[in-house]
C-alpha positions as CSV (number, residue, x, y, z in Angstrom):
1,M,-3.5,-19.4,-1.9
2,D,-6.0,-16.9,-0.9
3,A,-6.5,-13.3,-2.5
4,D,-5.4,-11.4,0.8
5,T,-2.2,-13.8,0.9
6,E,-1.5,-12.9,-2.8
7,F,-2.1,-9.1,-2.3
8,M,0.5,-9.4,0.5
9,Q,3.1,-11.2,-1.7
10,Q,2.7,-8.5,-4.3
11,A,3.4,-5.8,-1.6
12,L,6.3,-7.7,-0.8
13,A,7.7,-7.8,-4.2
14,E,7.1,-4.2,-4.2
15,A,9.0,-3.9,-0.8
16,R,12.1,-6.1,-2.5
17,E,12.2,-3.7,-5.2
18,A,12.5,-0.6,-3.3
19,A,15.5,-2.3,-1.1
20,A,17.2,-3.4,-4.4
21,S,17.0,0.5,-5.2
22,G,18.3,1.4,-1.7
23,E,15.1,2.5,-0.1
24,V,13.6,1.2,3.1
25,P,12.2,-2.1,2.4
26,I,8.5,-1.3,2.2
27,G,6.0,-1.8,-0.4
28,A,2.1,-1.4,-0.9
29,V,-0.9,-2.5,-3.2
30,L,-4.1,-0.9,-3.3
31,V,-6.9,-3.3,-3.7
32,H,-10.7,-2.5,-4.7
33,E,-13.0,-4.8,-5.5
34,R,-10.6,-7.8,-5.3
35,R,-8.3,-6.3,-7.7
36,I,-5.1,-4.5,-7.6
37,I,-5.6,-1.0,-8.7
38,A,-2.2,0.5,-7.7
39,R,1.2,-0.3,-6.5
40,A,4.3,1.0,-5.1
41,G,7.7,0.8,-3.0
42,N,9.1,3.7,-0.8
43,R,10.8,6.3,-2.7
44,T,11.7,9.0,0.0
45,I,15.5,8.4,-0.6
46,R,15.5,8.2,-4.4
47,D,13.0,11.2,-4.5
48,C,14.3,13.2,-1.6
49,D,10.7,13.6,-0.4
50,P,10.0,12.6,3.1
51,T,6.3,11.9,2.2
52,A,7.0,9.5,-0.7
53,H,6.1,6.2,1.6
54,A,4.8,3.3,-0.1
55,E,1.4,3.5,0.9
56,I,1.3,7.4,0.2
57,V,2.4,6.7,-3.1
58,G,0.2,3.9,-4.0
59,A,-2.8,5.6,-2.6
60,A,-1.8,8.5,-5.1
61,R,-1.6,6.4,-7.9
62,G,-4.9,4.9,-7.1
63,G,-7.0,7.6,-6.9
64,T,-10.3,8.3,-8.9
65,G,-9.2,11.5,-10.2
66,A,-11.1,13.1,-7.5
67,W,-9.9,14.1,-3.8
68,E,-11.0,10.5,-2.5
69,L,-10.0,6.8,-3.0
70,P,-12.6,4.4,-3.6
71,T,-15.2,3.0,-1.1
72,G,-14.0,-0.3,0.2
73,G,-10.6,-0.3,-0.7
74,Y,-7.8,-1.9,1.1
75,N,-4.1,-0.8,1.1
76,F,-2.0,-3.7,1.7
77,V,1.6,-2.9,3.2
78,R,4.6,-5.4,3.6
79,D,7.6,-4.4,5.4
80,D,10.4,-6.9,4.1
81,R,11.7,-6.9,7.9
82,T,8.5,-8.9,8.4
83,V,5.8,-6.5,9.8
84,Q,2.6,-6.8,7.6
85,Y,-0.2,-4.0,7.8
86,V,-3.7,-3.9,6.2
87,R,-5.9,-0.7,6.0
88,G,-9.2,-0.1,4.6
89,S,-11.8,2.4,4.3
90,D,-15.2,1.7,5.3
91,D,-16.6,5.3,6.0
92,P,-15.8,7.4,3.1
93,G,-18.1,10.5,4.5
94,A,-15.6,10.7,7.7
95,G,-12.3,9.4,6.0
96,G,-12.6,6.4,8.6
97,S,-10.4,3.5,8.5
98,T,-9.7,0.3,9.9
99,G,-6.5,-1.6,10.4
100,L,-5.2,-5.0,11.2
101,W,-1.8,-5.8,12.2
102,S,-0.4,-9.3,11.4
103,G,3.3,-10.6,12.6
């Protein structure tokens, strides 16, 4: 299994944990330099917080202690209902990002 597939599998595991807790089944893992630096599942219902989406919670956990995430990181997001999404930051000065959808 290649690394990207493994990261998606890890995000799927987070999604399934979220679902088991009564959440929308979405999970995310934040990857930097080919290693997971943060992981999260949706927490919007449990936390009564409309911003507690898996990719946002994961990004908050993976921060560098400053206002930004590590350059060149990727956020692998998996919806247990089959949608997959990968977002990576490649322009730290502009906060730019790229994305890839996969069905």
